[in-house]
N, C-alpha and C positions, 0 to 999 in steps of 0.2 A: 957276813950277812947279819944284819941287825934284826932281831925278832921283837915285835911289839905284840903283846897279848891284851886284848880288850878285857875290861872288867867282866863283861858278860861271859866271855870265854873262860876266864878263870873260875867264875861261879859255876859254869857248866862242868868243868873238870872236877871241882870240889864236890859238886852235887853227885856226880857219878861215883867218885871215890867213897863218899859217905854212904851211898847205896850199897856198895860192897861190904862196908863195915857194919852198917846198921840192919839193912834188910836181909842180906845174905850171910851175915856173920862170917865173912871171908876176907880177913885182912890181907892174906897173901894175894888174893885176886885184886884187891884194891891197890896194892903196891905194884903188881904187874901192870895194872891199867896206867898208873902214873908213869912207870918206866916206858910203857909202849907209847904214850903220848909224847914223852920227851924224845924217844927214838924217831917217831914220825916227824916231829918238828925239825930234828936234826937232818933227816932225809930231805925234807922240803928246802932246807937251807942249801943243801948240796945240789939239788935239782928242782928249782922253784917252779918249773912248768908242769910238774907232775899233777895228776888228778884230773878229774872231769871238770870242764868249764860249766858254770851254772849261770843261767840267765834270769834276771829279775828286773822288774820295772824300776825299782828303787835305784836311782843314779849313784848313790853312795856305794853300791855293790858292783860297780863296773869292774870286770876282771876277776870276779869271785870264782874260786875253784874249790873242789872238795877232794879230800884224800882220806883213805881208811886208816884206822888205828889197828896195827897188826895184832892179831890175837883177839881182837874185839870187833868182828866184822860189821856189826850194826852201828858202830861209832864212827863218825866222820868229823874230820877237821875241815872247817870252812875258812879259807884264807885268801888274801889278796897279796900279790907280789908286785912291787914297783921298785925298780932300780935295785938298790941294795938293802931293801926292807921287806920282810915278811910280816904281814899283819894277820894275826890269828883272830878271826872275827867271832866264831862260835865253835864249840865242840859238842855235837848233838847226836843223839840216837836216831837212827834212820826211821823210826816209827813216829817221830815228832812231825808236826805239820810245819816243815821248814819254810815253805812258801809263805805261810801266814806270819811266821816269826820275822822273816827277812823283809817282807813287803812293809811291815809296820816299824822296821828298825829306823830309829832316828839318828843312830851313830853318835849320840851325845855322850856315851860313857867314855871314860878316859882309857888310854892305853898305857901299859906298863912294860918295861923291858924285862 
């Protein structure tokens, strides 16, 4: 299974990691977070239909699902699975206004493997 991570999702991951380092002064928690995201993405590759389907008006988000990051229950990975590709769209805290973020998403940023 090929994994493509949008630039916005990479920025989300790095922002959360920096939060643990800078705000919480907890580098071990930051590393656990990175490891947990990697494990969650590996799990999605093995079973890409996991997670709750999400519905948005934005047609670019057809098929969007969300899956939790183990050990970080408020963090969700938002992804789209098609054939042999998992596209990680965003990695967001549950208290964010995800509807607003996704409805205004132009999908213009690039994806990286």
